[in-house]
Every structure is written in C-alpha cells, then in structure tokens.
Phi, psi and omega in degrees: 000146180277148175289155175278115180259115187274061183219153173284164179299321180295317180295322177301318179296315180297322178298319183296326184264352182223036185297336183286343185245353182241148183275146179227137177245126177250121177235171179083169180070198181232161187231132164241109190274357177093354183254337184247207182237358187234159172263134182235167174297137181297118182277000183106129182235122180254129185234135177209139179053040175076011180228158172285117181273321180204147174231114184080247182302125180093353182289346180255018188279347176254138182270319185268082182231159172271129189250121175248120181249122181269161175284161184296330182272008177271144177238126174271135179227156170298154177300142181286147181237120179252113184267011172210058188267087179293129168268011185288140169226149176215087188275344187232020180053040181244001184115159187272146167231167177266126181265121187236010179264304183272323188301319178302319177294319184289318177300309182295322179294341176264009177089005179274108183261350177218132177231140169242112189296334178067047180109111184253135177283327180231079186303322180296318179296320180288325177294320177297322177297314179302315181296321179293320178294317181295327178284343185090009178280337179231153175260130179178176179287163171300126185252115177261093185300141178254342189072189181284170174297149168252110183137180188292350176289342175281127184304324183260018181291132178264117182297147179075027180298144181284153175303325181297318181292325178291316178300320181295317180292319179299316179300317180296313180296321178297319177297330180276358175105011176301142183255355181172177186223157181233123174262132177225113182061049176274164167276172180299314182295321179295317180293318179300318179293320180296314181299314181297316182292318181295315181295329176296330178270000182075025183242162186260163177231133172242160185217133164266104190245190184225202185271344190108356178296139180063230180265010184283172183243128174282139178308328178301315180292324179296321179296319179292336175284338180112015179299152185266326182217152176230143182245148169081302186227140181293324177084216183078199182285357172290339178266121178284128189275016173253009180209164180297150182303321181300321183284336182271320188293334181294347179255011186297143178247110184290348177267356185284158177295325180297320179292315180297325179294318182288326175298315179298326179297314177301312184294316182293330182260357179064036182267131181277155184228129176251115186282330184047054183298306189295331179299322178283322180296333182298331181291320181267324177057034179274342179270074193304324178301328180283321189255018174295153183276083184268356188234355183049061187289348175296337184290349179274350177280150170292163178301319181295315181295322179299325183279327191247353184291156182244101181299153178293129182268156177298144179217195183296336182279342187301308182294320179297317181297322179295318177299315181295328179303312182289322177295317182295327176297318179295318182289327178294318178298317179296321178297317179296313183292337179277001177104013182263013185302325182287351182255357180277135176239164181260125178221127185271317173051055180223104173293162184257116176254017178103005181241287179257133179266148181302316185299329179279350184289342178304321182284325177293319180295319178296319179293321179297319177297317180296318179291340176284346178118002178276133181293158185302316182297326179291319179298317180294324177290322176302320183282356186228275188295320180300318180296319179298315181294324180296332178267004182075024183238028181294339178277346182248332191225169166101345179209161180264090182221148180306136178096340181276161177298139188277080173248123177207163179231140173246118178245154175271125182108185184240097180291351174285344176254327180218108187297336181291351176291349174295341179291339187271057183286124180252321182219151177217141177237129177232119184053039176086356180265126188266130182228144170279113187297312178301327177295320177298315179299317181299320181296336184273348185296138175072020186248354183262123177106167179290154176264350180197172178301328182296338181263003185300325183299332181286349185246021174230144177302147184303324182298330180288342184264344184277000000 
C-alpha cells in the first residue's frame, strides 16, 4: 500500500526539485535505524537540506514542513549500500561493458542508495554517470567510483608496474573523484604500492585475492600490508599455497586452528570482509528460495536483446561454485559467531548475462546471509552501517541519525521477521530526494541492450571490435 502524502500535486513537484532546501517530516510506520536490533514505532523523522535534522525528539520543531505519513505496515530502513555493485553486462558473450541507462534507476528502485562498483570496465563512462547524478541531471544511487582494476585482471595491465606509476595513477583517479580502489590478481609489490598510495589519499582498498600460489597474494599477507577489505575468501593458512583459492577453500574446516587464527587476524586489524554468497550460488542455483524468479528481470531487456542474447552456459566452474556457495555460508556463519559481525559487508558481485540483474541481487544476498544463520537485524546492519564504515563514511551514511545524509528505504512488511520483505520497496530517499520505487523500476523496463543489429557495437568492449 502507498503512504498517504498530505501534499498537493504542485507541492509534490516542488519538493522533488528542491528537496535540499525544504524540510520534510515523515511520520507513521516503523523504524529500524541501523544501530540497534529492533524495529520501533517511527518517532518522526525531520529532513532538511539532504540530511536528517532530527529523529524523534525535535522532529516537530519546524511548523512549515511537508508531511509524509506512512502506513502502519511500512518499515523505514537506512538506504542499502552495495560495495561490489557491478554495472557490468555481457549479453552476447563478447565481454563486459558498464550499463548506465537502466541500472541507476534499478539500483535506486531496489533501495540501493550507495554503490561502489568494485572495478569498472569503462571508468570514464562511470565517472560521467557519477557527475550527472551529483548535478541532478540523472536519477540514481550515490556512486562511489572505484576506477579500473589494479592487477592482471585489467586487460591493459602491464605486469611489473613500478610503485611510482601506481602512485601516479592513484593520485590522478583520486583527483577525478574516485572513492576507493579494487585490486584483482595483483602481485605483492603491486598491492603494497596500491595500499600505500590509496591511504596517502585517505581512500580504501579492497581485494580479490588468491591463496599465495605463484605471484598471487594471500589475504593474510594483504591484511599485514594494511588492506582495508577482502572479498570472497577469508584466506590465511586455511588456503594451501600450492593451489588456487577456489580449490582450497572448499575444504576449509571452521573448527580448525588455522580458521580461528585468520578470523582473529581480521578482528584484530579491523579488516572488513565481503562474502559475495549469492554470486557463487547463482552458478548452481540449488538454493531455490534465494534464486527464485521474483522480479521477472527479462523485462528490462530490449526486444532485440531478449531475442538474441546469449546466456552464460554452465562450465567447469559451475559445479565448483555451487560447492563453494554452501561452504561460504558455513564460513560466514562461523566468522559472525566468532565476533566478526561488525566487519561483514554486503557485496553482490554479479554481472548480468541476461538472467539475473545486479540491482535485484541486493535482496538475494541478504536472504542468502539470513539462510546462512545470520539474524535479520545483523543482515540489515551489514547492508547499511557496516558498508558505510568500511568505506570510511560511517559519520555520513549507514544509519538514520541526526546529521547524516538522508538516505532511507520504505518497505512494506517487517524485514526483522522476514528478510524477504526488503524486496517490497515502495519508496526510497537519496540525499533527501523522495522517489516512488516502483515508478523507477518501471522507467528502466526495456532499456538494456541494443534495439537492432546496428546498435550491437555499443554492447561489446572496444577491444572486441578492433
């Protein structure tokens, strides 16, 4: 059900274009502010100039406000934060590009108010999107640009790069507005140089790492170097350094001393961990409640793309990924129970091959975490406050508290009792701007992919066309 908005159509329009300068009061419904474990009756939230001005006490101190009254079954949540939000699509098995037309609407329509892409295929295109959103020319989530991968996963990466060249690139990207960096398959020297350069700019580094086999870096060594976040696998001595991390982690023993040691390493160094459960589960799709087709994501493709796209086929990695999905659920639960809950972040890490879209994956990842044994309140904090703190933005984002940027989501139902109620996004606010979520989703339909053969070149990486 929609909330009752006590405004004229003209006032609603004025509010939409000038939310940063006018005050808004939200009453009714229930609130989970991201700091506690319970949902409470909404005490009133006052918003002005894109920030939360008051929550509860003091929320009635302004007389001339726009009043939004929610229904009793609505729950207010902090805006969701996806720290591995790929805008990548690969509809024709020709390589990934970044999709910037439909995805901003879809992410925001799913309650994702902040995205960190975690490696951009077309950094200039993604930077232009961020600038357009910041100017108010485009609607979308707050975009924390990552720039390209640092490491051999970047197609034009030159092996053996000097620390000086890495420092120079980091400085340039930071000047262009990058909010953090992603290392994927770096060497030890490359990663050390990236961490040093990023920290000099006051920015964070996350890493897709390996076991230490060959020239790769084990997460344990990366933590000792000072990395801020690690993705996919905890690492440490649980990974045998004579084989790839994927082949080693499937045998991990959460009761072993090696596992307990690596968990303690994360906690002692305050390093955040992104499990990316659902990304691995998508390959096997055996956990059907998580991967049910709840969104009809094919409707976002153009008619031409729906007819001609080439879905990703099963390969040698499919069975391994399915095994790893279940193992990773066990290790995530063990990490949480060992006291690492405040260090877990939500990362979807799922490119679009024509089946599941990244923006809807936020809900699959939360459900997968919950099914792994993490309580609902912990999952919601992981999706909000933990992510903000991991990016060094805990004072600005992640919870509904006075002084923070006004990012929130209104869902129908109580996700503290059933995490799948996060799927029922009705309204979303980003930096004080109020949006009807279903309308945003509707605007994105039929916009992904070429409309004819003549547009195919735009949906393949430039290198594939040369």
